[in-house]
C-alpha positions as CSV (number, residue, x, y, z in Angstrom):
1,M,-5.5,-117.5,-61.5
2,K,-2.1,-116.7,-63.1
3,N,-3.8,-114.0,-65.2
4,C,-5.3,-112.4,-62.1
5,T,-2.0,-112.4,-60.4
6,A,-0.4,-110.8,-63.5
7,L,-3.1,-108.1,-63.5
8,V,-2.5,-107.4,-59.9
9,C,1.2,-107.0,-60.4
10,I,0.7,-104.7,-63.4
11,G,-1.7,-102.6,-61.3
12,L,0.7,-102.4,-58.4
13,L,3.5,-101.4,-60.7
14,A,1.4,-98.7,-62.3
15,L,0.4,-97.3,-58.8
16,A,4.0,-97.3,-57.8
17,E,5.0,-95.5,-60.9
18,N,2.3,-92.9,-60.5
19,A,3.3,-92.4,-56.8
20,M,6.9,-92.0,-57.9
21,A,5.9,-89.4,-60.5
22,A,3.8,-87.5,-57.9
23,S,6.7,-87.6,-55.5
24,D,9.1,-86.3,-58.2
25,I,6.7,-83.5,-59.2
26,D,6.1,-82.5,-55.6
27,S,9.9,-82.4,-54.9
28,A,10.5,-80.4,-58.1
29,S,7.7,-77.9,-57.2
30,R,9.2,-77.3,-53.7
31,Q,12.7,-76.9,-55.2
32,A,11.4,-74.4,-57.8
33,E,10.0,-72.1,-55.2
34,I,13.2,-72.2,-53.2
35,I,15.3,-71.5,-56.3
36,Q,13.1,-68.5,-57.2
37,Q,13.2,-67.1,-53.6
38,R,17.0,-67.3,-53.6
39,Q,17.2,-65.6,-57.0
40,Q,15.2,-62.7,-55.5
41,Q,17.6,-62.6,-52.5
42,Q,20.6,-62.5,-54.8
43,L,19.1,-59.7,-56.9
44,Q,18.3,-57.7,-53.7
45,Q,21.9,-58.1,-52.6
46,D,23.1,-56.8,-55.9
47,R,20.7,-53.8,-55.7
48,D,21.8,-53.0,-52.2
49,D,25.5,-53.1,-53.2
50,A,24.9,-50.6,-56.0
51,R,22.6,-48.3,-54.1
52,R,23.9,-45.5,-51.8
53,S,22.6,-45.7,-48.3
54,I,22.2,-42.3,-46.5
55,P,22.2,-42.6,-42.7
56,P,19.6,-40.7,-40.7
57,G,20.8,-37.3,-39.5
58,G,20.9,-33.6,-39.9
59,V,21.9,-30.4,-38.0
60,D,21.3,-30.4,-34.3
61,L,19.0,-27.4,-34.1
62,K,20.0,-26.6,-30.5
63,T,23.4,-25.6,-31.7
64,L,21.8,-22.9,-33.9
65,E,20.2,-21.1,-30.9
66,S,22.2,-17.9,-30.7
67,D,22.1,-15.2,-28.0
68,Q,19.3,-12.7,-28.7
69,P,20.6,-9.1,-28.8
70,A,19.5,-7.0,-25.9
71,P,16.5,-4.7,-26.7
72,A,17.0,-1.0,-26.7
73,I,15.7,-0.3,-23.2
74,P,17.6,1.6,-20.6
75,T,19.3,-0.8,-18.2
76,G,17.6,-1.1,-14.9
77,Q,14.3,0.3,-16.1
78,C,11.2,-1.8,-15.5
79,H,7.8,-1.5,-17.2
80,A,4.5,-2.9,-16.0
81,I,3.3,-5.1,-18.9
82,Q,-0.2,-6.4,-18.9
83,R,-0.4,-7.6,-22.5
84,I,2.1,-9.1,-24.9
85,V,1.4,-8.9,-28.7
86,I,3.5,-11.0,-31.0
87,R,2.9,-9.9,-34.6
88,S,3.6,-11.6,-38.0
89,S,4.1,-15.0,-36.3
90,P,1.6,-17.4,-37.8
91,H,4.0,-20.4,-37.3
92,L,4.7,-19.7,-33.7
93,A,3.4,-22.7,-31.6
94,A,0.4,-22.0,-29.5
95,T,2.2,-23.6,-26.5
96,A,5.0,-21.0,-26.8
97,R,2.5,-18.2,-26.8
98,Q,0.8,-19.6,-23.7
99,Q,4.2,-20.1,-22.0
100,I,5.2,-16.5,-22.6
101,D,1.8,-15.1,-21.4
102,A,1.9,-17.2,-18.3
103,R,5.4,-16.3,-17.3
104,F,5.6,-12.6,-18.3
105,A,2.2,-10.9,-18.7
106,G,1.2,-9.0,-15.6
107,H,4.7,-8.4,-14.4
108,C,7.3,-5.6,-14.5
109,L,9.6,-6.4,-17.3
110,G,13.1,-5.1,-17.9
111,V,15.9,-5.8,-20.4
112,S,16.5,-9.4,-19.0
113,E,12.9,-10.5,-19.2
114,I,12.3,-9.0,-22.6
115,S,15.4,-10.7,-23.9
116,Q,14.1,-14.0,-22.5
117,I,10.8,-13.5,-24.4
118,L,12.7,-12.8,-27.7
119,G,14.8,-15.9,-27.1
120,L,11.8,-18.1,-26.4
121,I,10.2,-17.0,-29.7
122,T,13.3,-17.6,-31.7
123,R,14.0,-20.9,-30.1
124,N,10.5,-22.2,-30.8
125,Y,11.0,-21.3,-34.5
126,I,14.4,-22.9,-34.6
127,E,13.1,-26.1,-33.0
128,Q,10.6,-26.4,-35.8
129,G,13.4,-26.0,-38.4
130,Y,12.8,-22.3,-39.2
131,V,16.4,-21.4,-38.6
132,T,16.4,-17.9,-40.2
133,T,13.3,-16.6,-38.4
134,R,14.0,-13.9,-35.8
135,A,12.0,-11.9,-33.3
136,Y,12.9,-8.3,-32.4
137,L,11.5,-5.3,-30.5
138,P,10.3,-2.4,-32.6
139,A,10.3,1.2,-31.4
140,Q,7.3,1.7,-29.1
141,D,6.0,3.3,-25.9
142,L,5.8,0.8,-23.1
143,H,4.0,3.1,-20.7
144,G,0.6,1.9,-21.9
145,G,1.3,-1.6,-20.6
146,T,1.5,-3.4,-23.9
147,L,4.6,-5.0,-25.2
148,Q,4.8,-5.5,-29.0
149,I,7.2,-7.9,-30.6
150,E,7.7,-8.2,-34.3
151,V,8.7,-11.5,-36.0
152,V,10.4,-11.7,-39.3
153,E,9.8,-15.2,-40.6
154,G,12.7,-16.2,-42.9
155,V,11.9,-17.3,-46.4
156,V,13.8,-18.9,-49.3
157,E,14.5,-16.0,-51.6
158,Q,16.3,-18.0,-54.3
159,F,18.4,-21.1,-54.9
160,R,21.8,-21.0,-56.4
161,I,23.8,-24.0,-57.7
162,D,27.5,-24.3,-57.6
163,D,28.5,-27.4,-59.6
164,Q,30.9,-26.0,-62.2
165,G,28.1,-26.1,-64.8
166,A,27.5,-29.9,-64.5
167,H,23.7,-29.5,-64.3
168,S,23.8,-32.1,-61.6
169,V,21.2,-30.6,-59.2
170,P,17.5,-31.1,-60.0
171,L,16.0,-28.2,-58.1
172,A,12.4,-28.9,-59.3
173,S,12.2,-32.4,-57.9
174,S,14.5,-31.9,-54.9
175,F,13.1,-28.7,-53.6
176,P,9.6,-28.5,-55.1
177,G,7.8,-25.2,-54.4
178,Q,10.4,-24.0,-51.9
179,T,11.2,-20.6,-53.5
180,G,9.3,-17.9,-51.7
181,R,8.2,-20.3,-48.9
182,L,9.2,-20.3,-45.2
183,L,12.8,-21.6,-44.9
184,N,12.8,-24.8,-43.0
185,L,16.2,-26.5,-42.6
186,R,14.6,-30.0,-42.5
187,D,13.0,-29.3,-46.0
188,L,16.5,-28.3,-47.3
189,E,18.2,-31.4,-45.7
190,Q,15.6,-33.6,-47.3
191,G,16.4,-32.1,-50.7
192,I,20.1,-32.6,-50.1
193,D,19.4,-36.3,-49.3
194,Q,17.4,-36.7,-52.5
195,I,20.3,-35.2,-54.5
196,N,22.9,-37.3,-52.7
197,R,21.1,-40.6,-53.1
198,L,22.6,-40.5,-56.6
199,Q,26.2,-42.0,-56.7
200,S,27.4,-39.1,-58.8
201,N,26.6,-36.4,-56.3
202,N,28.2,-35.0,-53.1
203,A,26.1,-32.0,-52.4
204,K,26.4,-29.7,-49.4
205,L,24.1,-26.9,-48.2
206,D,25.0,-23.3,-47.6
207,I,22.5,-20.6,-46.4
208,Q,23.5,-17.0,-47.2
209,P,21.7,-13.7,-46.5
210,G,19.4,-12.6,-49.3
211,S,18.6,-9.1,-50.6
212,T,15.4,-8.6,-48.7
213,P,14.6,-8.6,-44.9
214,G,14.2,-12.2,-43.8
215,G,15.2,-13.6,-47.2
216,S,18.0,-16.1,-47.8
217,T,19.9,-17.5,-50.7
218,V,20.3,-21.2,-50.5
219,V,23.5,-22.3,-52.2
220,I,23.9,-25.9,-53.3
221,H,27.6,-26.8,-53.6
222,N,28.1,-30.1,-55.5
223,E,31.2,-31.9,-56.7
224,A,29.6,-34.1,-59.3
225,S,31.2,-37.1,-60.9
226,R,30.2,-39.0,-64.0
227,P,26.6,-40.0,-64.1
228,L,27.2,-43.6,-65.1
229,H,28.5,-46.2,-62.5
230,L,29.2,-49.9,-63.0
231,F,29.3,-52.4,-60.2
232,V,30.5,-55.9,-60.8
233,S,30.8,-59.0,-58.6
234,Y,31.8,-62.6,-58.8
235,D,31.0,-65.3,-56.1
236,N,30.3,-68.9,-55.5
237,Q,27.1,-68.2,-53.5
238,G,24.7,-69.8,-55.9
239,S,23.3,-73.3,-55.4
240,T,24.6,-76.5,-57.0
241,S,21.3,-77.1,-58.6
242,T,21.3,-73.9,-60.7
243,G,25.0,-73.0,-60.8
244,G,27.2,-72.3,-57.9
245,N,29.5,-69.7,-59.4
246,Q,27.7,-66.5,-60.3
247,G,28.6,-63.2,-61.9
248,A,26.7,-60.0,-61.6
249,A,26.8,-56.5,-63.0
250,T,24.7,-53.4,-62.2
251,L,24.8,-50.2,-64.3
252,T,23.3,-47.1,-62.7
253,M,22.5,-43.9,-64.6
254,D,21.9,-40.7,-62.7
255,N,19.8,-37.7,-63.6
256,L,19.9,-38.2,-67.3
257,T,16.6,-36.3,-67.8
258,G,17.3,-33.6,-65.2
259,L,14.5,-34.9,-62.9
260,G,16.8,-36.5,-60.3
261,E,15.9,-40.0,-61.4
262,M,18.1,-43.0,-61.0
263,F,17.9,-45.9,-63.5
264,A,19.6,-49.1,-62.6
265,V,20.0,-52.3,-64.6
266,T,21.2,-55.5,-63.0
267,H,22.1,-58.8,-64.7
268,R,23.2,-61.9,-62.8
269,E,24.1,-65.2,-64.4
270,S,25.6,-68.5,-63.4
271,I,29.1,-69.2,-64.8
272,P,29.9,-70.9,-67.1
273,T,27.0,-69.8,-69.1
274,S,27.4,-72.9,-71.4
275,N,26.2,-75.2,-68.6
276,K,22.6,-75.8,-69.5
277,E,22.1,-78.6,-66.9
278,H,22.5,-76.3,-63.9
279,Y,21.9,-72.7,-65.0
280,S,20.2,-69.5,-63.7
281,A,20.0,-65.9,-64.8
282,S,18.2,-62.8,-63.5
283,D,17.6,-59.3,-64.9
284,D,16.3,-56.3,-62.9
285,F,15.2,-52.9,-64.1
286,N,14.7,-50.2,-61.5
287,L,13.7,-46.5,-61.9
288,S,13.3,-44.2,-58.9
289,L,12.1,-40.6,-59.1
290,P,12.2,-38.1,-56.2
291,Y,9.8,-35.3,-55.4
292,G,10.6,-33.5,-52.2
293,Y,9.7,-35.8,-49.3
294,D,8.3,-38.4,-51.8
295,T,10.1,-41.1,-53.8
296,F,8.3,-43.1,-56.5
297,A,9.9,-46.3,-57.9
298,V,9.1,-48.9,-60.6
299,D,10.9,-52.2,-60.5
300,V,10.7,-55.1,-62.9
301,N,12.7,-58.3,-62.6
302,R,12.8,-61.5,-64.6
303,S,14.5,-64.7,-63.6
304,R,14.9,-68.1,-65.1
305,Y,16.6,-71.4,-64.2
306,I,17.3,-74.9,-65.5
307,N,18.1,-77.8,-63.2
308,T,18.7,-81.4,-64.3
309,L,17.5,-83.9,-61.7
310,T,18.5,-87.5,-61.3
311,L,15.5,-89.5,-60.2
312,P,15.6,-92.5,-57.9
313,S,15.2,-94.7,-60.9
314,G,18.5,-93.3,-62.3
315,A,16.7,-91.4,-65.1
316,Q,17.3,-87.7,-65.6
317,Q,14.7,-85.1,-66.0
318,T,14.8,-81.3,-66.4
319,A,13.1,-78.8,-64.1
320,E,13.0,-75.3,-65.4
321,G,11.1,-72.1,-64.9
322,N,10.8,-68.4,-65.2
323,N,9.5,-65.7,-62.9
324,K,8.4,-62.1,-63.5
325,I,7.9,-59.6,-60.6
326,S,6.7,-56.0,-61.2
327,T,6.4,-53.5,-58.4
328,F,5.3,-49.9,-58.2
329,S,6.0,-48.2,-54.9
330,W,5.7,-44.9,-53.2
331,N,7.6,-43.8,-50.1
332,R,7.3,-40.5,-48.1
333,V,9.5,-39.2,-45.2
334,G,6.9,-38.1,-42.6
335,Y,9.3,-36.9,-40.0
336,R,13.0,-36.1,-39.7
337,D,15.3,-34.5,-37.2
338,Q,19.1,-34.4,-36.5
339,V,19.2,-38.2,-35.6
340,S,16.0,-39.8,-36.9
341,R,13.8,-40.4,-39.9
342,L,10.3,-41.8,-40.0
343,S,8.8,-42.8,-43.3
344,F,5.8,-44.7,-44.7
345,G,4.7,-45.9,-48.1
346,A,2.8,-48.4,-50.2
347,G,3.5,-50.8,-53.0
348,L,1.7,-52.9,-55.5
349,T,3.4,-56.0,-56.8
350,T,2.4,-58.6,-59.4
351,K,4.1,-62.0,-59.5
352,D,4.0,-64.5,-62.4
353,A,5.8,-67.8,-61.8
354,R,5.8,-70.6,-64.3
355,N,7.6,-73.9,-63.7
356,Y,8.0,-77.0,-65.7
357,F,9.1,-80.6,-64.9
358,A,9.9,-82.9,-67.8
359,Q,8.4,-80.3,-70.1
360,Q,5.1,-80.6,-68.1
361,Y,3.6,-77.4,-66.7
362,L,3.6,-77.6,-62.9
363,T,0.3,-76.0,-61.8
364,V,1.1,-76.6,-58.1
365,S,4.1,-74.1,-58.2
366,S,3.0,-71.9,-61.1
367,R,0.7,-69.0,-60.3
368,K,-0.1,-65.3,-60.6
369,L,-0.3,-63.2,-57.5
370,S,-1.0,-59.6,-56.7
371,V,0.1,-58.1,-53.4
372,L,-0.6,-54.7,-51.8
373,D,2.1,-53.6,-49.2
374,L,1.7,-50.9,-46.6
375,K,5.0,-50.0,-45.0
376,A,6.5,-47.9,-42.2
377,S,10.2,-47.4,-41.5
378,Y,12.1,-45.8,-38.6
379,S,15.8,-45.2,-38.4
380,T,17.8,-43.4,-35.8
381,A,21.4,-42.8,-34.7
382,L,22.4,-43.3,-31.1
383,R,25.9,-41.7,-30.8
384,D,27.9,-44.0,-33.1
385,S,25.3,-46.8,-33.3
386,H,22.4,-47.1,-35.7
387,L,19.0,-48.7,-35.4
388,S,16.4,-49.3,-38.0
389,L,12.9,-50.9,-38.0
390,D,10.8,-51.8,-41.0
391,L,7.2,-52.9,-40.7
392,D,5.2,-54.2,-43.6
393,Y,1.5,-55.3,-43.9
394,A,1.0,-57.4,-47.1
395,R,-2.4,-58.4,-48.5
396,G,-3.0,-60.7,-51.5
397,L,-5.4,-59.2,-54.0
398,A,-7.8,-60.8,-56.5
399,E,-7.2,-58.0,-59.0
400,F,-4.6,-57.5,-61.8
401,G,-4.9,-61.0,-63.2
402,A,-4.2,-62.8,-59.9
403,M,-5.6,-66.2,-59.2
404,H,-8.7,-66.4,-57.0
405,D,-9.1,-68.6,-53.9
406,A,-12.0,-71.0,-54.0
407,G,-14.9,-70.2,-51.7
408,N,-14.5,-73.4,-49.8
409,L,-10.7,-73.5,-49.6
410,P,-9.5,-75.3,-46.5
411,G,-7.5,-73.2,-44.0
412,E,-4.4,-75.4,-44.4
413,Q,-4.2,-74.9,-48.1
414,P,-2.2,-72.0,-49.6
415,H,-4.2,-68.7,-50.2
416,A,-3.7,-66.2,-53.0
417,Q,-5.8,-63.7,-51.0
418,F,-3.7,-63.7,-47.8
419,Q,-2.6,-61.4,-45.0
420,K,0.7,-61.3,-43.3
421,L,2.9,-58.9,-41.2
422,T,6.7,-58.7,-41.3
423,A,9.1,-56.8,-39.1
424,D,12.8,-56.3,-39.8
425,L,15.0,-54.8,-36.9
426,R,18.6,-54.0,-37.5
427,F,21.2,-52.7,-35.1
428,H,24.8,-51.6,-35.4
429,L,27.0,-51.0,-32.3
430,P,30.7,-50.1,-32.6
431,F,32.9,-50.3,-29.5
432,D,36.5,-50.5,-28.4
433,L,38.0,-53.4,-26.4
434,I,41.6,-54.3,-25.7
435,G,42.9,-51.6,-27.9
436,K,40.9,-52.8,-30.9
437,H,37.8,-51.5,-32.8
438,F,34.9,-53.9,-32.7
439,S,31.3,-53.8,-33.9
440,Y,28.2,-55.8,-33.4
441,D,25.6,-56.1,-36.2
442,G,22.3,-57.8,-35.5
443,E,19.2,-58.4,-37.5
444,V,15.9,-59.9,-36.4
445,F,13.4,-60.6,-39.1
446,A,9.9,-62.0,-38.2
447,Q,6.8,-62.9,-40.1
448,Q,3.3,-63.6,-38.9
449,A,0.9,-65.1,-41.5
450,Y,-2.9,-65.2,-41.0
451,N,-3.4,-67.6,-43.9
452,A,-1.5,-70.5,-45.3
453,L,0.9,-69.1,-47.9
454,Y,2.3,-70.1,-51.3
455,G,6.1,-70.6,-51.4
456,S,6.9,-67.2,-52.8
457,E,5.3,-65.5,-49.7
458,Q,6.7,-67.9,-47.1
459,L,9.7,-67.2,-44.9
460,L,12.7,-69.2,-46.1
461,I,15.5,-69.9,-43.7
462,G,18.7,-71.8,-44.5
463,S,21.0,-69.7,-46.8
464,I,23.7,-67.1,-46.6
465,Y,20.9,-64.4,-46.5
466,S,19.1,-65.8,-43.5
467,V,20.7,-68.7,-41.4
468,R,24.2,-69.3,-42.6
469,G,25.6,-72.9,-42.6
470,F,22.9,-74.3,-44.9
471,V,22.8,-74.4,-48.7
472,N,21.2,-77.7,-49.7
473,N,18.8,-77.9,-46.8
474,S,16.3,-75.2,-45.9
475,L,13.0,-74.7,-44.3
476,S,10.0,-72.6,-45.4
477,G,7.1,-71.6,-43.2
478,D,4.0,-69.3,-43.1
479,T,5.2,-67.9,-39.7
480,G,8.7,-67.6,-38.3
481,Y,11.8,-65.6,-37.7
482,Y,15.5,-65.5,-38.1
483,W,18.1,-63.8,-36.0
484,R,21.6,-63.0,-37.4
485,N,24.5,-61.9,-35.2
486,D,27.9,-60.6,-36.5
487,L,30.8,-59.7,-34.2
488,S,33.7,-58.1,-36.2
489,M,37.1,-56.7,-35.4
490,Q,38.8,-54.1,-37.6
491,Q,42.2,-55.3,-38.8
492,Q,44.9,-54.2,-41.2
493,F,46.7,-56.8,-43.3
494,R,50.0,-56.6,-45.2
495,I,50.4,-58.4,-48.5
496,G,53.4,-57.9,-50.7
497,G,54.3,-54.7,-48.9
498,E,50.8,-53.3,-49.3
499,T,48.4,-52.5,-46.4
500,L,44.8,-53.8,-46.7
501,N,42.0,-52.4,-44.5
502,G,39.6,-55.1,-43.4
503,K,37.9,-56.9,-40.6
504,I,37.7,-60.4,-39.2
505,Y,34.2,-61.5,-38.1
506,A,32.3,-64.4,-36.5
507,A,28.6,-65.0,-36.9
508,L,25.9,-67.1,-35.2
509,D,22.4,-67.3,-36.8
510,T,19.2,-69.0,-35.8
511,G,15.7,-69.3,-37.2
512,W,12.4,-71.0,-36.8
513,V,9.4,-71.6,-39.0
514,S,6.0,-73.3,-38.8
515,N,3.2,-74.0,-41.2
516,M,-0.6,-74.1,-41.0
517,N,-0.5,-77.3,-43.0
518,P,0.6,-80.0,-40.5
519,D,2.0,-82.1,-43.3
520,L,4.6,-79.5,-44.1
521,Q,7.8,-79.6,-42.1
522,G,8.8,-76.7,-39.9
523,G,11.5,-76.5,-37.2
524,R,14.6,-74.6,-36.2
525,L,18.0,-74.1,-37.8
526,T,21.1,-72.7,-36.3
527,G,24.4,-72.0,-38.1
528,A,27.7,-70.3,-37.6
529,A,30.3,-68.7,-39.8
530,I,33.8,-67.1,-39.5
531,G,35.2,-64.8,-42.2
532,L,37.4,-62.1,-43.5
533,Q,36.5,-58.9,-45.4
534,A,39.1,-56.6,-47.0
535,Q,39.4,-53.8,-49.5
536,W,42.3,-53.8,-51.9
537,R,43.0,-51.9,-55.1
538,G,39.4,-50.9,-55.5
539,L,38.1,-54.4,-54.9
540,S,36.0,-55.6,-51.9
541,W,36.7,-59.2,-50.8
542,D,34.6,-61.4,-48.6
543,L,35.7,-64.9,-47.7
544,F,34.0,-67.0,-45.0
545,R,33.3,-70.5,-43.9
546,S,30.0,-71.6,-42.6
547,A,28.7,-74.7,-40.9
548,P,25.4,-76.0,-39.4
549,V,25.1,-76.1,-35.7
550,A,21.5,-77.5,-35.1
551,K,18.8,-78.9,-37.4
552,P,15.7,-81.1,-37.3
553,S,16.5,-84.8,-37.0
554,T,14.8,-85.5,-40.3
555,M,17.4,-83.4,-42.2
556,S,20.7,-84.8,-43.4
557,R,23.7,-83.0,-42.0
558,E,25.5,-80.7,-44.5
559,P,29.3,-80.4,-44.5
560,A,30.9,-77.0,-43.8
561,Q,31.1,-74.7,-46.8
562,T,33.5,-72.1,-47.9
563,W,32.1,-69.0,-49.7
564,F,33.7,-66.0,-51.4
565,R,32.6,-62.8,-53.1
566,V,34.6,-60.2,-54.8
567,S,33.1,-56.9,-56.0
568,A,34.2,-53.6,-57.5
């Protein structure tokens, strides 16, 4: 009897040990996916800081509509016109032709009416961006009842670069095939945007008369700076598990081959680097190449981490992992005017995550995925405010070495061949109140999944990049959203006799996630922050304090946290 009791005890101890090991592995797997998501968020922040953002906009074409010179017809004379012929005008809109025929054909036309016709033709061309195209009245006899109008469609005769011999303007990739073509101001503005997306450029457009009728010389004035730029930052915005203090550096290289490309290299690492118990590092390589309205990009990033965990038994084990993500993307501007841009694109991404716990490979959080993205973006300026909307449809593929879903995979289990939609809406509104300059910045990010997702594809809330006030606690879900709100007031500060330009801001964020697997926790988080940003001696400072406001009852409450970031 005693032997049986001993065997039962040994069996119970073994079961408890196995359960504990499974619990430890499950916890390590979830933490690995959170760590790798946050590393991607940090890298994205570094890339955004180093990349120049060009707001939507261009010339208001209505301001270019000049008065049409009066045709050479004796004042007061009227001619019965039955037919109006507009020659050399293949790009005149059919609606404009119909409008002219309906209003003027079959009437007695004098100087005023013919001037209106010429103005309507010119205005239609200008509204399409053909700002150098003009209509005029050739010599003719109007007694036959036919009015003939000649259109000279303006073309780009040549480009000329004024950059003091710096060879900073890549004509072939910024204005492909433009020489000899119809001059469209929107095409030229797009080329200027492609040039100015490089930090070293500050190009401006000048259209001058050419040597042939309708021809124009397009002059690009550019005050180019050095093609290499270095951006560095230091912050305490890492996690305690993989190193709270972090340093980052991004080196950008502009137009080294003359194709208008930008190559950027980013390295981020926890400090001190000698701490191998809680350590993380990331590297990112990005190459973008313009071609008119299109931009092609290749991005490869690698990240790694080490986290030493103390188990409930008191023993210590090491969790570590590495992650590689490669993306090829294409983006095209499909429409642009003086205040708006609409673009669409596609991307192919491969993800290879490998995680280990106690030197054992974690199959539950290690995987290869391939993802196809189809995207659309819209941005517009409303007076001083700006609005942007990004839509993305993502589909998990079975190609390019990705893992395959089993044919009988339950719906609540994560899928490698998944589908999801995301939307990101951002809004900036400046306003004046009580003699001060304020601004509101809002962002709503939402995700709808149609399959249960792996951690790398889920929406993570609870960090300085989503819902502030949380660092050790976070929630991941297949479907959800977060809403960030910042209210800031511009303020000048004096330190040691020097004036600093900056702003004081307050923030309130909230988010919610849910999972198709009922065993995985979802819920809502709400957090708040108050902070100060300033620029001083070439440095940008951000200091803020965040605290949780609301959380699920199953979560432990985190204390308020103080965060800083300094960059140059």
